[in-house]
N, C-alpha and C positions, 0 to 999 in steps of 0.2 A: 618738418614734421618729425615727431618722436619715433615713428616707425623706422625712419632712416637712421636716426641717431643710435638706435639700439639694434639695428639689423632685423627688425620684425617683418614678417611677410604679410601681415594683415593687422587691422586695428582690433586689438583683443577686447576692448571695452566699448565697442560701438553700441549705440542705443537701439538700433534696428535689430529685431529678433533674428537670430541665425542659428539653425539647428546644429551647426558644427560646434558651437560653444556650449551645447547642453551639458549641465552639471547635475549630477544626481545628489542634490541635497536631500535631507531627510524628508522634508515636506513634499518635494517634487517627486521623489521616488514613491511616496505614498499615493500621490495623485495619479501616477502612471499605473499603480496597482489597481486603483479604483477604475481607471479607464479600461484596463485590460479585462477586469471583471464585467464591466458594463458592456463592452463590445462583444464579449463572449455570449451575453444574453441575447444579443441581436434585436432588441426592441426597447421601447421606452426612451426616457430622457436621462442624460448624464449631466450633472451640474458641477462646475468648478468655479469658486469665487476667490477673490484675493484683492488686496489693496492695489492701488495704482503702482505699477512697477514691480509687482510681486513675481512676474514671470509667466503670466497666463499665455501671452502670445508666443513666447518661446516654447512653452509646453505644446501648443498647437503645432508649431513648426516641427518640433521633435516627433510628435505623433504622426504627422503627415509624411515625415521622412522614414519612418520605421514600419508603417502598415504595408500590408500586401495589396498593392493596387490592382492585382489580378482578381482579388476577391472582394475588395471594398472600394466603392466609388465615393470619394470624399468631396463634398462641396462646401467651400468656405464662404461665409457671408459676414461682412462687417456691417452691423446694423447701425441705423440712426434712429431718430424718434419717428418710427413708422407705425401705422396701424395695420389692421388685418389684411385688407386688400393689397396694400403695398408690399407687405411681407410675402404674400402669395406670389406676387409678380417677381420679387427678388429670388424666390426659390425657383420659379420657372426659368428665369434668366440663368441661374446657376446650373440648372440641368440642361441648358441649351434648348429649352422649349419656348414656343411663342408666348409672349407675355401680354400681348394686346388682345382687345376684344372683351366680351362679357366674362364675368367671373366663372360661370359654369364651364365655358370653353377652356379657360386657363386651367381649371381644376382637372378637366379631362386630359389635357396635354401633360400635366404633371404626373397624373396617375399612369398614363401610357408610358412615359419615360421611365418611371420607377419600375413598371412591369417589364419593360424591355431589359433593363439592367438585371432584374431578377432572373430572366430567362437566360442571360449570359453567365449566370452563376455569381453575380455580384450584388451585394447589399449596398444600400446608399446610406451614407452618413452625412448629415447636414450639420456643419459647425457654425454656430452663431456667436460672434464675439461682441462685446459691449452690450450684453443682454439687458443690463439695467436700464437702458434707454428705451426698451420696447414698451409699447402700450399693452394693456391687458388684452385688447382685441387681437394684437399681433401674436401674443403668446397662445391665445385660444386658437388662432389659425394654425399654428404649428401643432398644437394638440390634435386638431382635426386631421392634419396630414398624417399624424402617427397612426390613424385608424386604417390607412390603406394596407390591405393584406392580400396575399395570394396563396391559395392552398394552405390556409391556416398559419402562414408566416408573415411577419411584418415586412413591408417593403422598404421602410425607412426608419432610421434611428437618428436622434437629435442630441447634439452636444452643445450645451449652453455655458458660456463663460461670461462672468460679470464681476463688477465691483461688489463690496460687501452689502450695499443697499439692495442688491438683487435678491438676497435672502429675505429681506423684509417684504419685497414685492411678491415673492412666492407665497408668503404667509397671508396675503389678502384673501378675503372671503370668496371672491369670484374665480379663484384658481384651484379650487379643491380637486377637480378632476385631473388637472395637470400634475398637482402634487402627488396624487396616487400613482402616477406613471413614472415618477423619478425613481430609478433603480439604483443609482449610485451618486453620491455627492461628497465633495471635499473642499475645504477652505485652505488655500495656500497661505501658510504662516511665513513670517520672515525667517531667514536663515539664522542658525544659532552662531554664537561667537566663535566656536571652534571650527566652523565651516568656512570662515572667511578666507583663511590662508589657503586651504586646498582649492577653493573656488578661484581665487586670484591666480594661483600657480597654474591651475588647469587652463584657464583662458590664455594666459601668457604662453604656455607650452604649445597650445594649438596654433598660436600666431608665430611660432618659431623662436621663442625666447631662449637665449643662451645664458641666462642668469645675469644679464645686464639690463637694467640696474639690479642690484641686490636689494633685499628688503630686510630691515631690522625687525625683530619680533614685535617691538612696540608699535610698528607701523600698522600691523594687522589689527591690533587692539584699537588703535585710533580710527582706522577705517570702519570698524564695526560700530564704534561709539557714535560716529557721525552719520552713518547710513542706517542704523537700526536693523541691519540685516536685510534691507530691501534691495534686491538685485539691481534695479535701475539706478537707485541712488549710489550704490557701491560702484557701478560702472562709471557713473559721472565723476565720482571722486577719484577713482583709479586712473581714468583717462587724463584728468587734469594733473594728477600726481606725476604721471610719466612725462607730460609736457613740461612740468616744473623741473623734473630731473634733467630733461634734455636741455632746457634753457640754462640751467645752473651748472650743467656738465657734472652731475652727481653720479657716482658709481654705486652708492647705497643711499636708500631713502629711509627715514625713520619717522617717529611720531611728530617731531618738530616740523618736518616737511608737510605732513598731512595737515597740521594745524595752520601752516602758512597757506596751503591751498584752500582750506575751508574759509579762511579770512578773505582770500581773493574772491572766492565765489560769492561770499556775502556782500563784498563791495560791488561785484558785478550785478547783483540782483537789484532791480529798481525798487526803491523804497516807496512805500505808500505815502502820498502827500497828505500832510495834515489839512483838514478842512479849514477854509478861510472863515473867520468869524466876523460877523457884521460889527461895525464900530460900536453901535449901541449895545449889542450883546457882549462886546468885549469890555465895555466900561464897567468899573467896579460897582457892585450892587450898593445901593444906599444903606448907610448904617442903620441898624435896627434901633427904634426909639428906646430910650432907657426906661426900665420898669420902675414904677413907684410902689415899692413893697408895702409902705404904710397904707396906701389906698387898697391894695389887694387884701391885706389882713382885715381891714374894716369891712370890706365887701364879704369876705368869708364869714366874719362874725354875724353880719346881718342875715346871710343865707342860712346859717346854722339856727339863728333865732326864728326865722320864718319856718324852718322845718319843724321845730319844736311846737310852734303855735299851730301849725297844720295838724300835727299829731294829736294835740289837745282837743282841737275842734272835732276831729274824727272820733275820739273817745266819747265826747259829749253826745254827738249825734248817734253813736251806737247805743248808748244808754237810753236815749230818748226813744229810739225805735223799739228797744226791748220793753220799755214801760208801756208804750202804746199797744204793742202786741199782747201784753199781759193784762191790759185793761186797767193799768195803774195810772195815777196822776203824778206827773213830774213835780218834784219839790219846787215851791215858789210859783206854781202855775194854778190859776183859779179858772174853773170851767164857768164861762159866762152864760151857758145855755140854761 
């Protein structure tokens, strides 16, 4: 393991969220500012979205590690595709309340637990991850829970994290009342190119790095180019880069080493199999019959002549109608009456 090769005390680029490795990138710092503002309001919904691997779960871990647990009771829920009643029971379980029985009883138990926390001087924060998987009824159930108050103060506040499509779900017509209760929202963008080096150095330092291996300047540019600034992708690349350095016994890694790791990862990724084509479908299509341009020209001439004849007949008919309407006799026509 490369941690032994380079004397590291932990894996600096593990994919599991760990608050110890929190890094204040520009977008994450802004997210924490919005969270701080939202928590200060003590009510409503806070929404944070981001691409897969953007650092939403690490943000939650950092939040939970920094809040004052004496004043805030945080309940974390990782949602699945649940609807209203199931979401209510998940909340009840998170609060330690009975989740069995009729819905009215579960609601009473949830409200009682929230009121008990409030009497202890603690507000309750419900953190729901993967919110894009929630059905509309589950989101509506959360909105209804946000109605619980005591002495004019909200008993619960809700923090929703989701992938970008969650913003589209919030825009749906049936969630107008929930949208009106969102007091802070932020979208986690990828890190910028100049943040990659301090990010990598920070995580290495937390893991006991003694500057072995060293990093050439072009290595960070290559890491950014292939990760797009998405933290999870960057962690995956950096971890494989350290493994590569350990196997090859490198003291310094550069862009060429990053390219080698990217090629290895591409080779390790299962390729999508090409669909098998039926023998008849694979056979070459029969050649199109040759066109006889002489016949086509003759047909075109006949069609043009027919059009002219049709126009002439219409003109004659029009004149006949006009003569009849005017009481005139058409030339060459004898009234036999």
